[in-house]
The first five atom37 places (N, CA, C, CB, O) and aatype in JSON, in Angstrom:
{
  "aatype": [20, 20, 20, 20, 20, 20, 20, 20, 20, 20, 20, 20, 20, 20, 20, 20, 20, 20, 20, 20, 20, 20, 20, 20, 20, 20, 20, 20, 20, 20, 20, 20, 20, 20, 20, 20, 20, 20, 20, 20, 20, 20, 20, 20, 20, 20, 20, 20, 20, 20, 20, 20, 20, 20, 20, 20, 20, 20, 20, 20, 20, 20, 20, 20],
  "atom_mask": [
    [1, 1, 1, 1, 1],
    [1, 1, 1, 1, 1],
    [1, 1, 1, 1, 1],
    [1, 1, 1, 1, 1],
    [1, 1, 1, 1, 1],
    [1, 1, 1, 1, 1],
    [1, 1, 1, 1, 1],
    [1, 1, 1, 1, 1],
    [1, 1, 1, 1, 1],
    [1, 1, 1, 1, 1],
    [1, 1, 1, 1, 1],
    [1, 1, 1, 1, 1],
    [1, 1, 1, 1, 1],
    [1, 1, 1, 1, 1],
    [1, 1, 1, 1, 1],
    [1, 1, 1, 1, 1],
    [1, 1, 1, 1, 1],
    [1, 1, 1, 1, 1],
    [1, 1, 1, 1, 1],
    [1, 1, 1, 1, 1],
    [1, 1, 1, 1, 1],
    [1, 1, 1, 1, 1],
    [1, 1, 1, 1, 1],
    [1, 1, 1, 1, 1],
    [1, 1, 1, 1, 1],
    [1, 1, 1, 1, 1],
    [1, 1, 1, 1, 1],
    [1, 1, 1, 1, 1],
    [1, 1, 1, 1, 1],
    [1, 1, 1, 1, 1],
    [1, 1, 1, 1, 1],
    [1, 1, 1, 1, 1],
    [1, 1, 1, 1, 1],
    [1, 1, 1, 1, 1],
    [1, 1, 1, 1, 1],
    [1, 1, 1, 1, 1],
    [1, 1, 1, 1, 1],
    [1, 1, 1, 1, 1],
    [1, 1, 1, 1, 1],
    [1, 1, 1, 1, 1],
    [1, 1, 1, 1, 1],
    [1, 1, 1, 1, 1],
    [1, 1, 1, 1, 1],
    [1, 1, 1, 1, 1],
    [1, 1, 1, 1, 1],
    [1, 1, 1, 1, 1],
    [1, 1, 1, 1, 1],
    [1, 1, 1, 1, 1],
    [1, 1, 1, 1, 1],
    [1, 1, 1, 1, 1],
    [1, 1, 1, 1, 1],
    [1, 1, 1, 1, 1],
    [1, 1, 1, 1, 1],
    [1, 1, 1, 1, 1],
    [1, 1, 1, 1, 1],
    [1, 1, 1, 1, 1],
    [1, 1, 1, 1, 1],
    [1, 1, 1, 1, 1],
    [1, 1, 1, 1, 1],
    [1, 1, 1, 1, 1],
    [1, 1, 1, 1, 1],
    [1, 1, 1, 1, 1],
    [1, 1, 1, 1, 1],
    [1, 1, 1, 1, 1]
  ],
  "atom_positions": [
    [[23.63, 112.81, 243.74], [23.7, 113.04, 242.37], [24.52, 111.99, 241.58], [24.24, 114.35, 242.19], [24.18, 111.59, 240.47]],
    [[25.58, 111.61, 242.19], [26.61, 110.75, 241.55], [25.98, 109.3, 241.43], [28.02, 110.73, 242.44], [26.24, 108.55, 240.48]],
    [[25.15, 108.98, 242.45], [24.51, 107.58, 242.47], [23.45, 107.52, 241.35], [23.8, 107.24, 243.93], [23.25, 106.44, 240.79]],
    [[22.83, 108.52, 241.03], [21.95, 108.5, 239.96], [22.55, 108.28, 238.68], [21.25, 109.64, 239.93], [22.12, 107.45, 237.88]],
    [[23.65, 109.1, 238.46], [24.38, 109.02, 237.22], [25.0, 107.51, 237.07], [25.55, 110.18, 237.21], [24.98, 106.89, 236.02]],
    [[25.49, 107.08, 238.16], [26.08, 105.74, 238.09], [25.05, 104.68, 237.78], [26.79, 105.39, 239.39], [25.31, 103.74, 237.03]],
    [[23.77, 104.85, 238.42], [22.7, 104.05, 238.07], [22.32, 104.03, 236.69], [21.66, 104.38, 238.8], [22.1, 102.95, 236.14]],
    [[22.21, 105.15, 236.04], [21.83, 105.25, 234.62], [22.91, 104.71, 233.77], [21.52, 106.68, 234.21], [22.62, 104.12, 232.73]],
    [[24.17, 104.86, 234.15], [25.28, 104.3, 233.37], [25.15, 102.83, 233.26], [26.6, 104.65, 233.97], [25.2, 102.23, 232.19]],
    [[24.96, 102.18, 234.59], [24.83, 100.77, 234.69], [23.56, 100.28, 233.99], [24.83, 100.36, 236.14], [23.64, 99.23, 233.36]],
    [[22.43, 100.93, 234.03], [21.22, 100.55, 233.39], [21.45, 100.57, 231.68], [20.04, 101.61, 233.9], [20.97, 99.74, 230.9]],
    [[22.17, 101.56, 231.41], [22.45, 101.64, 229.9], [23.3, 100.57, 229.44], [23.12, 102.94, 229.5], [23.01, 100.02, 228.38]],
    [[24.36, 100.17, 230.15], [25.2, 99.07, 229.81], [24.4, 97.72, 229.75], [26.33, 99.0, 230.82], [24.54, 96.91, 228.83]],
    [[23.53, 97.53, 230.86], [22.66, 96.29, 230.83], [21.71, 96.3, 229.6], [21.78, 96.2, 232.17], [21.63, 95.34, 228.83]],
    [[21.03, 97.39, 229.47], [20.23, 97.51, 228.2], [20.81, 97.18, 226.91], [19.81, 98.79, 228.07], [20.29, 96.44, 226.07]],
    [[22.02, 97.83, 226.82], [22.68, 97.47, 225.47], [23.14, 95.93, 225.37], [24.0, 98.43, 225.26], [23.17, 95.32, 224.3]],
    [[23.47, 95.41, 226.53], [23.9, 93.95, 226.45], [22.58, 93.17, 226.14], [24.62, 93.41, 227.89], [22.66, 92.22, 225.36]],
    [[21.5, 93.47, 226.63], [20.25, 92.65, 226.39], [19.87, 92.99, 224.88], [18.98, 93.05, 227.5], [19.46, 92.05, 224.2]],
    [[19.94, 94.09, 224.36], [19.61, 94.33, 223.0], [20.58, 93.63, 221.97], [19.61, 95.81, 222.8], [20.22, 93.2, 220.87]],
    [[21.8, 93.58, 222.47], [22.79, 92.79, 221.58], [22.47, 91.39, 221.54], [24.23, 92.92, 222.06], [22.62, 90.73, 220.5]],
    [[22.04, 90.88, 222.64], [21.75, 89.42, 222.78], [20.49, 89.12, 221.95], [21.53, 89.0, 224.34], [20.43, 88.07, 221.31]],
    [[19.52, 89.99, 221.93], [18.19, 89.94, 221.23], [18.53, 89.94, 219.78], [17.22, 91.18, 221.6], [18.01, 89.1, 219.04]],
    [[19.38, 90.84, 219.34], [19.75, 90.95, 218.04], [20.5, 89.8, 217.45], [20.48, 92.08, 217.93], [20.31, 89.49, 216.27]],
    [[21.33, 89.15, 218.22], [22.07, 87.87, 217.82], [20.95, 86.85, 217.63], [23.2, 87.36, 218.96], [21.12, 86.0, 216.76]],
    [[19.83, 86.83, 218.35], [18.84, 85.87, 218.14], [17.9, 86.13, 217.13], [18.18, 85.65, 219.24], [17.01, 85.32, 216.89]],
    [[18.02, 87.38, 216.38], [17.18, 87.76, 215.32], [15.99, 88.58, 215.73], [16.74, 86.59, 214.63], [15.07, 88.79, 214.95]],
    [[16.01, 89.04, 216.91], [14.81, 89.95, 217.34], [15.27, 91.38, 217.29], [14.26, 89.62, 218.85], [16.28, 91.68, 217.91]],
    [[14.57, 92.35, 216.57], [14.9, 93.67, 216.48], [13.93, 94.53, 217.06], [15.13, 94.01, 215.19], [12.78, 94.42, 216.62]],
    [[14.16, 95.39, 217.98], [13.16, 96.32, 218.63], [13.33, 97.61, 218.14], [13.25, 96.38, 220.11], [14.43, 98.15, 218.18]],
    [[12.2, 98.23, 217.61], [12.29, 99.6, 217.13], [11.27, 100.45, 217.91], [12.03, 99.69, 215.57], [10.09, 100.12, 218.04]],
    [[11.82, 101.56, 218.43], [11.0, 102.38, 219.2], [10.61, 103.74, 218.44], [11.73, 102.66, 220.5], [11.44, 104.36, 217.77]],
    [[9.41, 104.12, 218.57], [8.96, 105.36, 217.93], [7.95, 106.12, 218.82], [8.32, 105.05, 216.55], [7.59, 105.67, 219.9]],
    [[7.51, 107.32, 218.3], [6.78, 108.07, 219.25], [5.45, 107.51, 219.69], [6.58, 109.35, 218.73], [4.88, 108.04, 220.64]],
    [[4.88, 106.42, 219.03], [3.66, 105.84, 219.34], [3.84, 104.59, 220.09], [2.9, 105.62, 218.17], [2.85, 103.94, 220.42]],
    [[5.07, 104.19, 220.39], [5.4, 102.83, 221.05], [6.53, 102.22, 220.54], [4.33, 101.84, 220.92], [7.53, 102.86, 220.24]],
    [[6.42, 100.92, 220.43], [7.55, 100.07, 219.95], [6.99, 98.84, 219.21], [8.48, 99.62, 221.17], [5.88, 98.38, 219.5]],
    [[7.76, 98.32, 218.27], [7.53, 96.95, 217.79], [8.65, 96.09, 217.7], [6.98, 96.96, 216.55], [9.78, 96.57, 217.66]],
    [[8.45, 94.81, 217.68], [9.58, 93.89, 217.65], [9.4, 93.18, 216.25], [9.59, 92.83, 218.95], [8.29, 92.86, 215.82]],
    [[10.59, 92.95, 215.57], [10.46, 92.23, 214.33], [11.47, 91.02, 214.46], [10.76, 93.19, 213.05], [12.57, 91.14, 214.99]],
    [[11.04, 89.97, 213.96], [12.0, 88.71, 213.97], [12.49, 88.47, 212.6], [11.27, 87.36, 214.5], [11.71, 88.39, 211.65]],
    [[13.75, 88.36, 212.47], [14.44, 87.99, 211.29], [15.21, 86.64, 211.49], [15.39, 89.13, 210.89], [16.1, 86.55, 212.34]],
    [[14.89, 85.66, 210.75], [15.61, 84.26, 210.8], [17.07, 84.39, 210.45], [14.94, 83.2, 209.78], [17.39, 84.54, 209.27]],
    [[17.94, 84.33, 211.36], [19.39, 84.64, 211.13], [19.98, 83.77, 209.98], [20.21, 84.4, 212.47], [20.85, 84.29, 209.28]],
    [[19.62, 82.57, 209.75], [20.01, 81.7, 208.67], [19.52, 82.11, 207.3], [19.56, 80.37, 208.95], [20.11, 81.75, 206.28]],
    [[18.46, 82.84, 207.29], [17.79, 83.28, 206.07], [18.34, 84.69, 205.63], [16.21, 83.33, 206.3], [18.32, 85.08, 204.46]],
    [[18.8, 85.37, 206.62], [19.23, 86.85, 206.37], [20.7, 87.03, 206.09], [18.89, 87.75, 207.59], [21.22, 88.13, 205.99]],
    [[21.35, 85.85, 205.98], [22.83, 85.96, 205.74], [23.17, 86.39, 204.15], [23.54, 84.47, 206.11], [24.29, 86.78, 203.8]],
    [[22.2, 86.29, 203.39], [22.48, 86.64, 201.92], [22.1, 88.13, 201.62], [21.61, 85.67, 200.93], [22.28, 88.63, 200.51]],
    [[21.6, 88.77, 202.65], [21.19, 90.13, 202.28], [22.4, 91.07, 202.35], [20.04, 90.65, 203.21], [23.24, 90.93, 203.24]],
    [[22.49, 92.02, 201.41], [23.53, 93.04, 201.17], [24.94, 92.46, 201.02], [23.52, 94.03, 202.3], [25.89, 92.98, 201.6]],
    [[25.06, 91.34, 200.23], [26.35, 90.73, 199.87], [26.44, 90.98, 198.23], [26.39, 89.04, 200.33], [25.52, 91.52, 197.61]],
    [[27.53, 90.56, 197.65], [27.71, 90.72, 196.29], [26.79, 89.83, 195.47], [29.1, 90.47, 195.97], [26.4, 90.17, 194.36]],
    [[26.45, 88.67, 196.06], [25.39, 87.88, 195.36], [23.94, 88.39, 195.36], [25.37, 86.58, 195.94], [23.07, 87.89, 194.64]],
    [[23.74, 89.43, 196.23], [22.38, 89.99, 196.31], [22.13, 90.94, 195.08], [22.19, 90.77, 197.69], [20.98, 91.28, 194.81]],
    [[23.13, 91.33, 194.37], [22.92, 92.38, 193.32], [22.54, 91.65, 192.02], [24.24, 93.3, 193.1], [22.87, 90.48, 191.87]],
    [[21.86, 92.32, 191.1], [21.31, 91.75, 189.79], [22.67, 91.43, 189.0], [20.24, 92.9, 188.91], [23.68, 92.13, 189.07]],
    [[22.53, 90.34, 188.28], [23.54, 90.02, 187.38], [23.26, 90.6, 185.96], [23.7, 88.54, 187.35], [22.14, 90.5, 185.45]],
    [[24.28, 91.2, 185.34], [24.03, 91.81, 184.07], [23.8, 90.78, 182.98], [25.16, 92.69, 183.72], [24.24, 89.64, 183.1]],
    [[23.14, 91.17, 181.94], [22.92, 90.22, 180.79], [24.18, 90.28, 179.89], [21.56, 90.6, 179.92], [24.64, 91.35, 179.48]],
    [[24.74, 88.98, 179.59], [25.93, 89.11, 178.81], [25.45, 89.5, 177.33], [26.82, 87.73, 178.86], [24.38, 89.17, 176.83]],
    [[26.43, 90.24, 176.76], [26.29, 90.74, 175.33], [26.62, 89.55, 174.39], [27.3, 92.04, 175.03], [25.98, 89.46, 173.34]],
    [[27.51, 88.69, 174.66], [27.97, 87.71, 173.69], [27.45, 86.32, 174.17], [29.57, 87.75, 173.56], [27.51, 85.99, 175.36]],
    [[26.96, 85.56, 173.26], [26.58, 84.22, 173.5], [27.62, 83.29, 173.17], [25.41, 83.89, 172.79], [27.97, 83.23, 171.99]],
    [[28.22, 82.49, 174.11], [29.36, 81.69, 173.76], [28.85, 80.29, 173.53], [30.47, 81.72, 174.87], [29.62, 79.39, 173.21]]
  ]
}
C-alpha cells in the first residue's frame, strides 16, 4: 500500500512540474467533465493584462 501512495505522490510532483513548464511557455490545459482543452497565450502579449494600465482612464473635468 505504501508503494502505491509513494507512486501517486511522485506522479503528482512530476505532473505539477510539467504543468508549470507548459504554463511558462504559454500553454494552459483545462480539464472538465467532457474532456480537456489546451489554450495558448503568447507570453509577451499577455504581460499587460490585469495591470494598472489595463484599467480605463477617467475623462478629465478640466481642460488645461
